[in-house]
C-alpha positions as CSV (number, residue, x, y, z in Angstrom):
1,M,0.0,0.0,0.0
2,S,1.4,3.5,-0.9
3,K,2.4,5.7,1.9
4,E,1.4,8.8,0.0
5,N,-1.3,10.8,1.9
6,I,-2.0,7.9,4.3
7,F,-0.9,7.7,7.9
8,S,-2.2,6.7,11.4
9,L,-2.4,8.5,14.7
10,K,-2.0,6.3,17.8
11,G,-3.3,7.2,21.2
12,N,-6.3,7.3,23.5
13,I,-9.2,8.1,21.1
14,I,-12.5,9.5,22.3
15,F,-15.4,11.0,20.4
16,T,-19.2,11.0,20.1
17,E,-21.1,9.3,17.3
18,S,-24.3,10.5,18.9
19,N,-25.0,12.8,21.9
20,K,-25.8,9.9,24.2
21,Q,-22.4,8.5,25.0
22,F,-18.7,8.6,24.2
23,K,-16.9,6.1,22.1
24,V,-13.5,5.2,23.5
25,I,-10.6,3.3,22.0
26,E,-7.7,3.1,24.4
27,D,-4.3,2.9,22.7
28,G,-6.1,2.8,19.4
29,F,-5.3,3.8,15.8
30,I,-7.0,6.3,13.5
31,I,-6.2,5.7,9.8
32,S,-6.3,8.8,7.6
33,K,-6.1,8.8,3.8
34,D,-6.3,11.9,1.6
35,G,-7.6,13.9,4.6
36,I,-10.4,11.5,5.3
37,V,-10.8,9.1,8.2
38,V,-10.7,5.5,6.8
39,D,-11.5,3.8,10.1
40,I,-10.4,3.4,13.7
41,F,-8.9,0.2,15.2
42,K,-7.8,-1.3,18.5
43,E,-5.1,-3.2,16.6
44,L,-3.5,-2.0,13.4
45,P,-4.6,-4.3,10.5
46,E,-1.8,-6.1,8.6
47,C,-2.8,-4.3,5.4
48,Y,-1.7,-1.0,7.0
49,G,1.6,-2.4,8.4
50,N,3.8,-0.2,6.1
51,I,2.1,3.2,6.7
52,E,3.6,5.9,9.0
53,V,2.3,5.6,12.6
54,I,2.5,8.7,14.7
55,D,2.5,7.4,18.2
56,Y,1.2,9.9,20.8
57,G,1.5,7.4,23.7
58,D,-0.9,8.0,26.6
59,K,-2.1,11.3,25.2
60,I,-5.8,12.0,24.4
61,I,-7.0,12.4,20.8
62,I,-10.3,14.1,20.2
63,P,-11.9,15.5,17.0
64,G,-11.3,19.1,15.9
65,M,-14.1,21.3,17.2
66,A,-16.4,23.8,15.5
67,D,-16.9,27.4,16.6
68,L,-20.2,28.4,15.0
69,H,-20.0,32.1,16.1
70,I,-17.0,34.3,16.5
71,H,-16.2,37.9,15.7
72,A,-12.6,38.1,14.4
73,P,-12.2,41.9,14.5
74,Q,-13.2,41.9,18.2
75,F,-10.3,39.7,19.2
76,P,-8.0,42.6,20.2
77,Y,-10.3,43.8,23.1
78,R,-11.6,40.5,24.5
79,G,-12.0,40.7,28.2
80,L,-13.2,44.4,28.2
81,G,-16.7,45.6,28.9
82,M,-17.8,42.5,30.6
83,D,-20.0,44.5,33.0
84,L,-22.1,46.0,30.2
85,E,-25.3,44.9,28.5
86,L,-25.4,44.2,24.8
87,L,-26.4,47.5,23.2
88,P,-24.1,49.7,25.4
89,W,-21.3,47.2,24.9
90,L,-21.7,47.4,21.1
91,D,-21.5,51.2,21.2
92,T,-18.6,51.4,23.6
93,Y,-16.4,48.7,22.3
94,A,-17.5,46.6,19.3
95,F,-18.3,49.4,16.8
96,R,-15.3,51.5,17.6
97,E,-12.9,48.5,17.2
98,E,-14.5,47.3,14.0
99,A,-14.2,50.8,12.4
100,K,-10.4,50.4,12.6
101,Y,-10.4,47.7,9.9
102,I,-10.8,50.3,7.1
103,N,-7.0,50.5,7.7
104,E,-5.6,47.5,5.9
105,E,-2.3,47.6,7.7
106,Y,-4.2,47.3,11.0
107,A,-6.3,44.4,9.6
108,H,-3.1,42.5,8.6
109,I,-1.7,42.8,12.1
110,A,-4.9,42.2,14.1
111,Y,-6.1,39.3,11.9
112,G,-2.7,37.8,11.9
113,R,-2.9,37.5,15.7
114,F,-6.4,36.2,15.6
115,C,-5.6,33.5,13.1
116,A,-2.5,32.4,15.1
117,A,-4.6,32.0,18.2
118,L,-7.3,30.1,16.4
119,K,-4.7,27.8,14.9
120,R,-3.3,27.0,18.3
121,S,-6.8,26.3,19.7
122,V,-9.0,23.1,19.5
123,T,-11.0,24.7,16.6
124,S,-10.7,23.2,13.1
125,H,-13.8,24.8,11.7
126,A,-15.4,28.3,12.4
127,S,-18.1,30.6,11.2
128,I,-16.7,34.1,11.5
129,F,-18.0,37.6,11.4
130,A,-15.5,40.1,9.8
131,T,-16.5,43.8,9.3
132,L,-18.2,45.7,6.5
133,H,-14.8,46.4,4.9
134,V,-14.4,44.1,1.8
135,N,-10.6,44.4,1.6
136,A,-10.1,43.6,5.3
137,T,-12.5,40.7,5.0
138,C,-10.4,39.3,2.2
139,I,-7.3,39.7,4.3
140,L,-8.9,37.6,7.0
141,M,-9.9,35.0,4.5
142,G,-6.4,34.8,3.2
143,K,-4.8,34.5,6.6
144,L,-7.2,31.7,7.6
145,E,-6.3,29.8,4.5
146,E,-2.6,30.2,5.2
147,A,-3.3,28.9,8.8
148,G,-4.7,25.7,7.3
149,L,-8.1,26.1,8.9
150,N,-11.7,25.7,7.6
151,A,-14.0,28.6,7.9
152,C,-17.0,30.5,6.6
153,V,-16.3,34.3,6.7
154,G,-18.8,37.0,6.5
155,K,-18.5,40.6,5.2
156,V,-20.8,42.3,7.7
157,N,-23.8,44.3,6.4
158,M,-25.2,47.4,8.3
159,D,-27.1,50.3,6.8
160,R,-28.9,51.9,9.7
161,N,-29.0,52.4,13.5
162,S,-25.2,52.3,13.8
163,P,-22.5,55.0,14.1
164,D,-22.0,57.1,11.0
165,Y,-18.5,55.7,10.6
166,L,-19.8,52.1,10.4
167,I,-22.8,52.4,8.1
168,Q,-22.7,51.5,4.4
169,P,-25.3,52.9,2.0
170,T,-27.9,50.2,1.2
171,Q,-27.2,49.6,-2.4
172,E,-23.5,49.8,-2.0
173,S,-23.7,47.2,0.7
174,I,-25.7,44.9,-1.5
175,D,-23.4,45.4,-4.5
176,D,-20.2,45.0,-2.6
177,T,-21.5,41.8,-1.0
178,E,-22.5,40.3,-4.3
179,V,-19.1,41.1,-6.0
180,W,-17.2,39.8,-2.9
181,V,-19.3,36.6,-2.8
182,K,-18.7,35.8,-6.5
183,R,-15.0,36.6,-6.1
184,T,-14.4,34.4,-3.1
185,L,-16.7,31.5,-3.7
186,N,-14.0,29.5,-5.3
187,Q,-10.9,31.6,-4.5
188,Y,-9.8,29.5,-1.5
189,Q,-9.6,25.8,-0.8
190,N,-11.0,25.8,2.7
191,I,-12.4,29.3,3.3
192,K,-15.9,30.2,2.0
193,P,-18.1,33.3,2.1
194,I,-21.2,33.5,4.2
195,I,-23.9,36.1,3.9
196,T,-23.9,38.2,7.1
197,P,-26.6,40.8,8.0
198,R,-25.3,41.9,11.4
199,F,-28.7,41.8,13.1
200,I,-32.1,43.1,12.4
201,P,-31.8,46.5,14.1
202,T,-28.9,47.5,11.8
203,C,-30.3,46.2,8.5
204,T,-33.2,47.8,6.5
205,D,-35.8,45.7,4.7
206,T,-34.2,46.6,1.4
207,L,-30.8,45.4,2.5
208,M,-32.1,42.1,3.9
209,S,-34.1,41.5,0.8
210,G,-31.0,42.1,-1.3
211,L,-28.9,39.8,0.8
212,G,-31.5,37.0,0.6
213,K,-31.5,37.2,-3.2
214,I,-27.7,37.0,-3.2
215,A,-27.8,33.9,-0.9
216,S,-30.3,32.3,-3.2
217,K,-28.6,33.1,-6.5
218,T,-25.1,31.9,-5.3
219,N,-26.3,29.2,-2.8
220,T,-24.3,30.9,-0.1
221,P,-25.0,30.2,3.6
222,V,-26.2,32.8,6.0
223,Q,-25.3,33.8,9.6
224,S,-26.7,36.4,12.0
225,H,-28.0,37.0,15.5
226,L,-31.4,35.9,16.9
227,S,-33.3,36.9,20.0
228,E,-30.1,37.6,21.9
229,A,-31.1,40.0,24.7
230,K,-34.2,41.6,26.1
231,G,-33.2,45.1,25.1
232,E,-32.4,44.0,21.6
233,I,-35.8,42.2,21.3
234,A,-37.7,45.3,22.5
235,Y,-35.7,47.3,19.9
236,V,-36.7,44.9,17.1
237,K,-40.4,45.1,18.2
238,S,-40.3,48.8,18.0
239,L,-39.1,48.5,14.4
240,Y,-41.4,45.6,13.3
241,S,-44.7,45.8,15.2
242,G,-46.4,43.5,12.7
243,F,-44.1,40.5,13.2
244,R,-44.5,37.9,16.0
245,Y,-40.8,37.0,16.4
246,Q,-37.4,37.7,14.8
247,G,-37.1,34.5,12.9
248,E,-40.2,35.5,10.9
249,I,-38.4,38.6,9.7
250,Y,-35.4,36.8,8.5
251,D,-37.6,34.1,6.9
252,K,-39.5,36.7,4.9
253,Y,-36.2,37.7,3.2
254,G,-34.9,34.2,2.6
255,L,-32.3,34.4,5.4
256,F,-33.7,31.7,7.7
257,G,-32.8,28.3,6.2
258,S,-33.4,28.8,2.5
259,T,-29.6,28.2,2.4
260,P,-27.7,26.7,5.3
261,T,-28.1,29.1,8.2
262,I,-26.6,29.8,11.6
263,M,-28.4,32.0,14.1
264,A,-26.4,32.9,17.2
265,H,-27.8,33.0,20.8
266,C,-31.5,32.4,20.5
267,V,-31.9,33.1,24.3
268,Y,-35.6,34.1,24.2
269,P,-37.3,32.1,21.4
270,T,-41.0,31.7,21.4
271,D,-42.5,28.2,20.8
272,E,-43.6,29.4,17.3
273,E,-40.0,30.6,16.6
274,L,-38.6,27.2,17.6
275,D,-41.2,25.6,15.3
276,L,-39.8,27.6,12.4
277,I,-36.2,26.9,13.4
278,E,-36.9,23.2,13.5
279,K,-38.9,23.2,10.2
280,N,-36.2,25.2,8.3
281,G,-33.2,23.3,9.7
282,V,-31.6,26.4,11.1
283,F,-28.5,25.8,13.2
284,I,-28.3,27.5,16.6
285,A,-24.9,28.7,17.9
286,H,-25.1,28.4,21.6
287,C,-22.8,31.1,23.2
288,P,-23.1,30.5,27.0
289,Q,-20.1,32.7,28.0
290,A,-21.2,35.7,26.0
291,N,-24.8,35.3,27.1
292,M,-23.6,35.7,30.7
293,N,-21.1,38.5,30.0
294,I,-23.4,40.8,28.1
295,V,-26.4,40.1,30.4
296,A,-28.4,38.3,27.7
297,G,-29.7,35.4,29.7
298,I,-29.7,31.6,29.5
299,A,-30.8,29.9,26.3
300,P,-33.3,27.0,26.6
301,I,-30.9,24.5,25.0
302,R,-32.6,21.4,26.5
303,K,-35.9,22.4,24.8
304,M,-34.1,22.7,21.5
305,L,-32.3,19.4,21.9
306,D,-35.6,17.7,22.7
307,R,-37.0,19.0,19.4
308,G,-34.0,17.8,17.4
309,I,-32.8,21.3,16.5
310,H,-29.3,21.6,15.2
311,I,-27.1,23.1,17.9
312,G,-23.4,23.9,18.0
313,L,-21.3,26.1,20.3
314,G,-19.8,29.5,19.8
315,S,-17.1,31.3,21.6
316,D,-18.6,34.7,20.5
317,I,-15.4,36.6,20.8
318,A,-15.5,39.3,22.2
319,G,-18.8,38.9,24.0
320,G,-17.1,35.8,25.2
321,F,-13.5,36.3,26.4
322,S,-12.2,32.8,25.7
323,I,-11.5,31.5,22.2
324,S,-11.5,27.9,23.6
325,I,-14.5,25.7,22.7
326,L,-13.5,23.5,25.6
327,R,-14.3,26.4,27.8
328,A,-17.6,26.8,26.0
329,I,-18.4,23.2,26.8
330,S,-18.0,23.7,30.5
331,D,-19.9,27.0,30.4
332,A,-22.8,25.3,28.6
333,I,-23.1,22.6,31.2
334,Q,-22.9,25.1,34.0
335,V,-25.6,27.5,32.7
336,S,-27.9,24.6,31.9
337,K,-27.8,23.8,35.7
338,L,-28.8,27.4,36.4
339,Y,-31.6,27.2,33.9
340,N,-32.9,24.0,35.7
341,M,-32.7,25.7,39.1
342,I,-33.9,29.2,38.3
343,I,-36.1,29.0,35.2
344,D,-37.5,25.6,34.5
345,D,-36.9,22.5,36.7
346,K,-38.4,20.3,34.0
347,C,-35.4,21.1,31.7
348,K,-32.7,18.6,32.8
349,P,-29.1,20.0,32.8
350,L,-27.0,19.1,29.9
351,T,-24.5,16.2,30.1
352,L,-20.9,16.2,28.9
353,P,-21.5,13.8,26.0
354,E,-24.4,16.1,24.8
355,V,-22.3,19.2,24.9
356,F,-19.2,17.6,23.5
357,Y,-21.3,16.4,20.6
358,M,-22.5,20.0,20.0
359,A,-18.8,21.1,20.0
360,T,-17.8,18.4,17.5
361,K,-20.1,16.5,15.3
362,G,-23.3,18.5,16.0
363,G,-21.9,21.9,15.1
364,G,-19.4,20.4,12.7
365,S,-22.3,19.1,10.5
366,F,-22.9,22.6,9.3
367,F,-19.7,22.3,7.4
368,G,-20.2,18.7,6.3
369,K,-18.7,15.5,7.7
370,T,-16.4,16.7,10.4
371,G,-16.3,16.4,14.2
372,S,-16.1,12.6,14.4
373,F,-13.7,9.8,13.8
374,E,-16.3,7.7,11.9
375,S,-15.3,6.4,8.5
376,G,-15.7,9.1,5.8
377,Y,-15.3,12.0,8.1
378,G,-12.7,14.7,7.7
379,M,-9.4,14.0,9.5
380,N,-9.5,16.8,12.0
381,A,-7.9,15.8,15.3
382,V,-6.5,17.4,18.4
383,V,-3.9,15.7,20.6
384,I,-4.0,16.8,24.2
385,D,-1.3,16.2,26.8
386,D,-3.1,16.1,30.1
387,A,-0.1,14.8,32.1
388,Y,0.2,18.1,34.0
389,F,-3.1,17.5,35.9
390,N,-3.9,13.9,35.3
391,S,-0.5,12.1,35.6
392,G,-0.3,9.6,38.5
393,Y,-4.1,9.2,38.9
394,D,-6.2,6.3,38.0
395,F,-8.8,8.0,35.8
396,S,-10.7,6.5,32.9
397,I,-10.4,8.1,29.5
398,E,-13.8,9.7,29.9
399,Q,-12.8,11.1,33.3
400,R,-9.6,12.4,31.8
401,L,-11.6,14.1,29.1
402,E,-13.9,15.7,31.6
403,R,-10.9,17.1,33.5
404,I,-9.5,18.4,30.2
405,V,-12.7,20.3,29.6
406,Y,-12.5,22.0,33.0
407,L,-8.7,22.2,33.7
408,S,-6.8,22.4,30.4
409,S,-5.6,25.4,28.5
410,D,-4.1,25.9,25.0
411,R,-0.6,25.0,26.4
412,D,-1.9,21.4,26.8
413,I,-2.7,21.1,23.1
414,F,0.2,18.9,21.9
415,A,-0.7,18.6,18.2
416,K,-3.5,19.4,15.7
417,Y,-4.5,18.0,12.3
418,V,-6.8,19.8,9.9
419,N,-7.9,18.0,6.7
420,G,-5.3,15.4,7.3
421,K,-2.4,17.9,7.5
422,K,-0.5,18.7,10.7
423,A,-1.2,22.2,11.8
424,F,1.5,22.1,14.5
């Protein structure tokens, strides 16, 4: 058998085929060929006896994770304004920082740092907000490609209710977006455009209608924010008195599942809105850390899971301060307990397998077959050295993973593979 593009990783393998339980292969082998998982084995079959085996010993091997909601231009000020609510936080920090990306030199520096951090994280796939600046957005896309990551990147659209320095005339926004989408659809190997109306308060009907038409014509996915905070919901109601819920507005303009769609937050959905989310196959990006930091609330994730709604996790930099999806897993479990105690005791807290699944295969399914080591899935893997806090203890692989979720940091990430290529 040829050694070209085929190799094996050896170590303690753990992943989720469903959200019910972990699958564990201690001291096992993952076979990768042409960037795709061939299979996993406890013993290496004789037919693979001549391939390269990269032996990671007692280290833990997990799938690369998906971040379904992250704002790349906000990376420089993460950790600031964590005592503010959403709308004041946007005015004080987010809008002012995003305006800087008209300067392409600044974009090169800031996006370079962002991509370096994302590369060193557990994330292999991400859905990313850029800014309204086309050139800076293309700089980000290029740097993500160079980093060897997989991503959907959105040129942000805003034509009202924003600072003058961060508003684009409606038709210009539509035209720029269409040209940019057509230019970048096939420009990169692993980076794709995604239609990105920032959120309803900053987008006129005309703009959203135009964006929906572009998404339909080019079969481009969509991302935005949905029912994030009480102040934002009240603001939308003041603009659209005739609509029952925000999803209905997006849906009117073909921005709610007509093409693959991610909606971030969804903290206060009505039952009717959940019905539409379920019907249209919309993905929800659960951002527990940001929901706490900007005083949004706690999303009813158990209700969504019980409906079979697609759910992934989002770091939501810089509403969230940590780029680590491992941290998002622990936050999601913790806030689900608060939801159970404070809001609805019929909603059981989330389990580790359920949330790990969201972080990997569940959220990853937005991008295709990734987030698992099942045959046919993309070879995206993270090797974690947990010796610093687990050495000398008799923990099972599942217990070690749980401690990794709560105790590890990026310094414990020993190696990472994206599309079958070693990132570091």
